C-alpha positions as CSV (number, residue, x, y, z in Angstrom):
1,M,77.3,123.4,83.9
2,A,77.9,120.6,86.3
3,P,80.6,118.1,85.3
4,I,79.1,115.0,83.6
5,C,80.7,111.6,83.6
6,S,79.5,108.5,81.8
7,S,80.8,105.0,81.0
8,S,80.0,102.4,78.4
9,S,81.7,99.0,77.9
10,A,80.9,99.4,74.2
11,V,83.1,102.4,73.8
12,S,86.8,102.2,73.6
13,T,88.8,103.6,76.4
14,A,90.4,106.3,74.3
15,L,87.0,107.5,73.0
16,L,85.5,107.4,76.4
17,M,88.3,109.5,77.8
18,S,87.8,112.0,75.1
19,V,84.1,112.3,75.8
20,V,84.5,112.5,79.5
21,V,87.3,115.2,79.3
22,S,85.2,117.2,76.9
23,F,82.3,117.2,79.3
24,L,84.5,117.9,82.3
25,M,86.3,120.8,80.8
26,A,83.9,122.5,78.4
27,A,81.8,125.3,80.0
28,S,78.7,126.1,78.1
29,A,79.1,128.3,75.1
30,G,77.1,131.2,73.9
31,N,74.3,131.8,76.4
32,F,74.8,134.8,78.6
33,Y,71.8,134.0,80.8
34,Q,73.4,130.7,81.7
35,D,77.0,131.9,82.0
36,F,77.0,135.4,83.4
37,D,75.3,137.7,85.9
38,I,75.1,141.5,85.4
39,T,76.4,142.7,88.7
40,W,76.1,146.5,88.6
41,G,74.8,149.4,86.5
42,D,71.1,149.7,87.5
43,G,69.8,148.3,84.2
44,R,72.6,149.7,82.0
45,G,73.8,146.1,81.3
46,K,71.4,144.0,79.2
47,I,71.2,140.5,78.0
48,L,69.3,140.3,74.7
49,N,68.4,138.0,71.8
50,N,67.5,135.0,74.0
51,G,70.9,135.2,75.7
52,E,73.0,135.5,72.6
53,L,74.0,139.2,73.0
54,L,75.1,141.2,76.0
55,T,75.5,145.0,76.1
56,L,77.1,147.3,78.7
57,S,76.4,151.0,78.7
58,L,77.9,154.1,80.4
59,D,76.4,157.4,81.1
60,K,77.4,160.2,83.5
61,P,75.7,158.7,86.6
62,S,77.1,155.1,86.1
63,G,78.8,152.5,84.0
64,S,77.9,148.8,84.2
65,G,79.5,145.4,84.4
66,F,79.1,141.6,84.6
67,Q,80.8,138.5,85.9
68,S,80.8,134.8,85.1
69,K,78.8,132.4,87.3
70,N,81.7,129.9,87.1
71,E,85.2,130.1,88.4
72,Y,88.0,128.6,86.3
73,L,91.5,127.3,87.1
74,F,93.1,127.3,83.6
75,G,91.3,127.4,80.4
76,K,90.9,129.0,76.9
77,I,88.4,131.8,77.1
78,D,87.0,133.5,73.9
79,M,84.7,136.5,73.7
80,Q,83.7,138.6,70.8
81,L,83.5,142.3,71.5
82,K,82.4,145.4,69.5
83,L,83.7,148.5,71.2
84,V,82.2,151.9,71.8
85,P,82.1,153.7,68.5
86,G,82.7,157.4,67.8
87,N,84.2,159.7,70.4
88,S,84.9,157.2,73.2
89,A,87.6,159.3,74.9
90,G,87.7,158.8,78.7
91,T,86.0,155.4,78.6
92,V,87.5,152.1,79.4
93,T,86.1,148.7,78.4
94,A,87.7,146.1,80.6
95,Y,87.5,142.3,80.0
96,Y,89.6,140.2,82.3
97,L,90.0,137.2,84.5
98,S,90.5,137.8,88.2
99,S,90.6,136.1,91.6
100,Q,89.8,137.9,94.8
101,G,91.8,139.1,97.8
102,P,94.9,141.2,98.4
103,T,97.2,138.7,96.7
104,H,94.9,138.2,93.7
105,D,95.8,137.0,90.2
106,E,94.5,138.8,87.2
107,I,94.8,138.6,83.4
108,D,93.7,141.8,81.7
109,F,92.4,143.1,78.4
110,E,91.5,146.8,78.7
111,F,90.4,149.0,75.7
112,L,91.2,152.6,76.2
113,G,88.8,155.0,74.5
114,N,89.7,157.5,71.9
115,L,88.8,160.7,70.1
116,S,86.9,160.0,66.8
117,G,89.4,159.0,64.2
118,D,92.2,158.0,66.6
119,P,93.0,154.3,67.3
120,Y,91.9,152.5,70.4
121,I,94.7,151.4,72.7
122,L,94.6,147.7,73.8
123,H,96.1,147.5,77.2
124,T,97.2,144.2,78.6
125,N,98.5,143.2,82.1
126,V,99.2,140.1,84.2
127,F,99.0,140.1,88.0
128,S,100.4,137.3,90.1
129,Q,100.1,137.2,93.9
130,G,98.8,140.8,93.9
131,K,101.7,142.2,91.8
132,G,101.0,143.6,88.4
133,N,103.0,146.4,86.6
134,R,103.4,144.2,83.6
135,E,101.8,146.4,81.0
136,Q,102.0,145.9,77.3
137,Q,99.9,148.2,75.0
138,F,99.0,147.9,71.3
139,Y,97.2,149.5,68.6
140,L,94.9,147.2,66.6
141,W,95.1,146.6,62.9
142,F,91.4,147.1,62.3
143,D,88.6,149.3,63.6
144,P,87.3,147.5,66.7
145,T,84.1,149.5,66.7
146,A,82.9,148.5,63.2
147,D,82.3,144.8,63.9
148,F,82.8,142.1,66.4
149,H,86.3,140.6,66.9
150,T,87.4,137.7,69.1
151,Y,89.6,138.4,72.1
152,S,91.1,135.3,73.7
153,I,93.0,134.4,76.8
154,L,94.8,131.0,76.9
155,W,95.9,130.2,80.4
156,N,97.6,127.0,81.2
157,P,100.3,125.9,83.8
158,Q,103.1,126.9,81.4
159,R,102.0,130.2,79.9
160,I,99.4,132.9,79.2
161,I,98.7,133.8,75.6
162,F,96.7,136.9,74.6
163,S,95.2,136.6,71.1
164,V,93.1,138.8,68.8
165,D,91.1,137.0,66.1
166,G,93.4,134.0,66.5
167,T,96.6,136.1,66.2
168,P,98.8,136.0,69.4
169,I,99.9,139.4,70.5
170,R,101.5,138.5,73.9
171,E,102.9,135.6,75.8
172,F,103.7,135.5,79.5
173,K,105.6,132.4,80.5
174,N,105.7,130.6,83.8
175,S,109.0,131.9,85.2
176,E,108.7,130.4,88.7
177,S,112.2,128.8,88.3
178,I,113.7,132.3,88.6
179,G,111.4,133.5,91.4
180,V,108.5,135.1,89.5
181,P,105.1,134.1,90.9
182,Y,102.8,132.7,88.3
183,P,98.9,132.5,88.4
184,K,98.2,128.8,89.0
185,N,96.6,128.3,92.4
186,Q,93.7,130.8,92.5
187,P,90.5,130.2,90.5
188,M,89.4,133.2,88.6
189,R,86.1,134.5,87.3
190,I,85.6,136.4,84.0
191,Y,84.7,140.0,84.5
192,S,83.8,142.9,82.2
193,S,82.9,146.5,82.8
194,L,82.4,149.8,80.9
195,W,83.4,152.8,83.0
196,N,84.6,156.4,83.1
197,A,88.3,156.8,83.5
198,D,88.9,160.2,82.0
199,D,91.4,161.0,84.8
200,W,93.9,158.7,82.9
201,A,92.5,156.7,80.0
202,T,93.0,159.0,77.0
203,R,96.3,160.8,76.6
204,G,97.0,160.4,80.3
205,G,93.8,162.2,81.3
206,L,94.2,165.2,79.0
207,V,91.1,164.3,77.0
208,K,87.9,164.2,79.1
209,T,84.7,162.2,78.5
210,D,82.2,164.1,76.3
211,W,78.9,163.3,78.0
212,S,76.9,164.7,75.1
213,Q,77.9,161.5,73.3
214,A,76.4,159.2,76.0
215,P,75.2,156.6,76.4
216,F,78.3,154.7,75.4
217,T,77.7,151.1,74.6
218,A,79.9,148.0,74.1
219,S,78.5,144.7,72.9
220,Y,79.5,141.1,73.5
221,R,78.6,137.8,71.9
222,N,79.9,134.2,71.2
223,F,81.4,133.5,74.6
224,N,83.2,130.2,74.8
225,A,85.2,128.6,77.6
226,N,87.2,125.4,77.2
227,A,88.3,125.4,80.9
228,C,88.7,123.6,84.1
229,L,85.7,124.5,86.3
230,W,86.4,125.2,90.0
231,S,83.7,124.3,92.4
232,S,83.6,123.4,96.2
233,G,87.4,123.6,96.4
234,S,88.2,121.3,93.6
235,S,88.8,121.4,89.8
236,S,86.8,119.5,87.2
237,C,90.2,118.6,85.7
238,S,91.7,117.2,88.9
239,S,90.9,113.6,87.9
240,T,92.6,114.1,84.5
241,S,96.2,114.2,83.7
242,P,97.7,116.9,81.3
243,S,98.1,114.1,78.7
244,S,94.3,113.4,78.8
245,T,93.3,117.1,78.9
246,S,95.2,117.6,75.7
247,T,92.5,115.8,73.9
248,N,90.3,118.8,74.4
249,G,91.9,121.0,71.7
250,G,95.3,120.8,73.4
251,W,95.0,124.1,75.3
252,Y,96.2,122.6,78.6
253,S,99.7,122.1,77.2
254,Q,99.5,124.4,74.2
255,E,102.5,126.6,73.2
256,L,103.2,128.8,70.3
257,D,104.4,127.0,67.2
258,S,106.9,128.8,64.9
259,T,104.1,130.2,62.7
260,S,102.4,131.7,65.7
261,Q,105.6,133.1,67.1
262,E,106.2,134.9,63.8
263,R,102.7,136.3,63.8
264,M,103.2,137.6,67.4
265,K,106.6,139.2,66.4
266,W,104.8,140.9,63.5
267,V,102.2,142.4,65.9
268,Q,104.8,143.4,68.4
269,K,107.0,145.0,65.8
270,N,104.2,147.0,64.0
271,Y,101.6,147.6,66.7
272,M,103.1,147.5,70.2
273,I,103.3,151.0,71.6
274,Y,104.4,150.2,75.2
275,N,106.3,147.3,76.7
276,Y,107.3,147.4,80.4
277,C,110.2,145.1,79.6
278,A,111.7,147.9,77.5
279,D,111.1,150.7,80.1
280,T,114.5,151.1,81.7
281,K,113.5,154.5,83.2
282,R,110.7,152.9,85.1
283,F,113.0,150.1,86.4
284,P,116.3,151.9,87.2
285,Q,117.5,149.0,89.4
286,G,117.1,146.6,86.5
287,L,114.2,145.1,84.5
288,P,112.0,142.5,86.1
289,P,113.5,139.0,85.9
290,E,110.8,137.7,83.6
291,C,112.0,140.2,81.0
292,S,115.1,138.2,80.1
293,A,115.1,136.9,76.6
294,T,114.7,133.3,77.6
295,T,111.5,133.9,79.5
296,M,109.7,136.8,78.0
297,S,108.1,137.2,74.6
């Protein structure tokens, strides 16, 4: 959607700014034909229901994937997913933001498949300037294959917040003050793919994909992006200050309030199964600097 600006002397300045910012920052919501391109899979990715539903499928010859038409530099991205049901061992459904190049930035949700009856593992990671290795993994407190659930990435200049159905599960703060690169200069597209990773995805590769269960299918709906669109080298938000962008739901300067912090602590206490910031064997020379209590949640 191209940025739209308008003016009217009959409208108060405050109202006008609110309208302009909303148009500048809101990508279109909910139509996959308008927002995404299926980029690989030889027909295994499908847009259905007049653009309201997208499905990706995986069989032995190939998986499938899609990417957003737009690039974004900061935003709040929501997508509802229903994951591969049944025995999905060996499969990975990835849903993430990424820039391009050897020093790319990336913000990841990855859903690692399971044997029937075992929980999915939700794998998260943050790359900045080509460096990742910031994995946190969680079980979910519901069956992600039974219905659609909303997976959200809030990315602003101060922090990245991963949320599930509105409950924050992880926060990665801007720690540039202690020398940690932060994703803030490279626009990113939204990507998703369904692919075979049975060399590592389920129990470290011990459980292989059962191709008699194929095709495996994941479903997507209700995409929404309140975001700064990047086009021709500039941002649709460049003419607005952080104070004015806060009129659009407040995401540009949003942080976790005390209630959200408590909800995140609940998730991390009860459902986190791996945290790189607690893996002293992996980092014998000392944990990464962003793992200090003042910068890492």
